[in-house]
C-alpha positions in Angstrom: 115.8 103.9 68.9 118.0 100.9 69.7 118.2 99.8 73.3 121.2 97.5 73.1 122.2 97.2 76.8 120.3 95.4 79.6 121.2 95.7 83.2 119.3 93.5 85.7 118.7 94.1 89.4 116.9 92.0 91.9 114.9 94.4 94.2 112.6 93.9 97.2 109.8 96.5 97.4 108.6 97.1 101.0 105.5 99.1 100.0 103.4 98.9 96.9 102.7 102.1 95.0 104.0 104.8 92.8 107.7 105.8 93.0 109.5 108.8 91.5 112.8 107.8 89.8 115.8 110.1 90.2 119.3 109.4 88.7 122.7 110.9 88.1 123.4 110.5 84.4 125.4 111.7 81.4 124.0 111.8 77.9 125.1 112.5 74.3 121.7 112.0 72.9 118.1 112.4 74.2 116.9 108.8 73.7 114.9 107.4 76.6 115.6 104.2 78.4 113.1 101.7 79.7 112.4 99.7 82.8 110.9 96.3 82.8 109.5 94.5 85.9 109.6 90.8 85.7 110.2 91.1 81.9 107.1 93.3 81.4 107.4 97.0 80.4 106.9 99.2 83.4 108.0 102.8 82.4 110.1 104.9 80.2 113.0 107.0 81.6 113.3 110.4 79.9 116.6 112.3 80.3 115.7 116.0 80.2 119.0 117.3 79.1 121.9 116.2 77.0 125.1 116.8 79.0 127.2 116.6 75.7 129.7 114.1 77.1 129.5 110.7 78.6 131.7 111.9 81.5 129.8 115.1 82.3 127.1 114.3 84.8 123.8 115.8 85.9 121.0 114.8 88.3 117.3 114.8 87.5 113.9 113.2 88.0 113.5 110.8 85.0 110.2 109.0 85.4 107.7 107.3 87.7 107.1 103.6 88.2 104.3 101.7 89.9 105.1 98.6 91.9 101.7 96.8 92.1 102.5 94.8 95.2 105.1 94.4 98.0 107.7 91.8 97.2 110.6 90.7 95.1 111.1 91.9 91.5 113.5 91.4 88.6 114.1 95.0 87.4 115.7 95.4 84.0 117.0 98.7 82.7 117.3 98.8 78.9 119.3 101.7 77.4 121.3 102.7 74.4 125.0 103.7 74.0 124.3 107.4 74.3 123.7 107.4 78.1 125.4 106.5 81.3 123.7 106.4 84.7 125.3 106.2 88.1 122.4 104.9 90.1 118.6 104.9 90.2 116.9 106.2 93.3 113.2 105.3 93.9 111.4 107.7 96.1 108.0 106.6 97.4 105.4 109.1 96.4 102.5 108.7 98.9 101.3 112.3 98.5 100.2 111.7 94.9 98.3 108.5 95.9 95.7 110.1 98.1 
């Protein structure tokens, strides 16, 4: 699996903990993507279905990530040429932390 594209974001996390990641994506293969926090591996994004076309979109939960503390992070998404994503939505998952 070759992850040839990096997209960087600067994010501020208001509350440390585990977050569920949702996205709108299109995919012609089932290769996962990766997220790095401050240049360290944080999680893998698994796209559950191939949409068959890079312009045919679907929405799904694709992974979970842990932000160990409140604060500023460099978030890097590494992905291959067989997937497009519209956005990443991080939903705080306090129910699973108790």
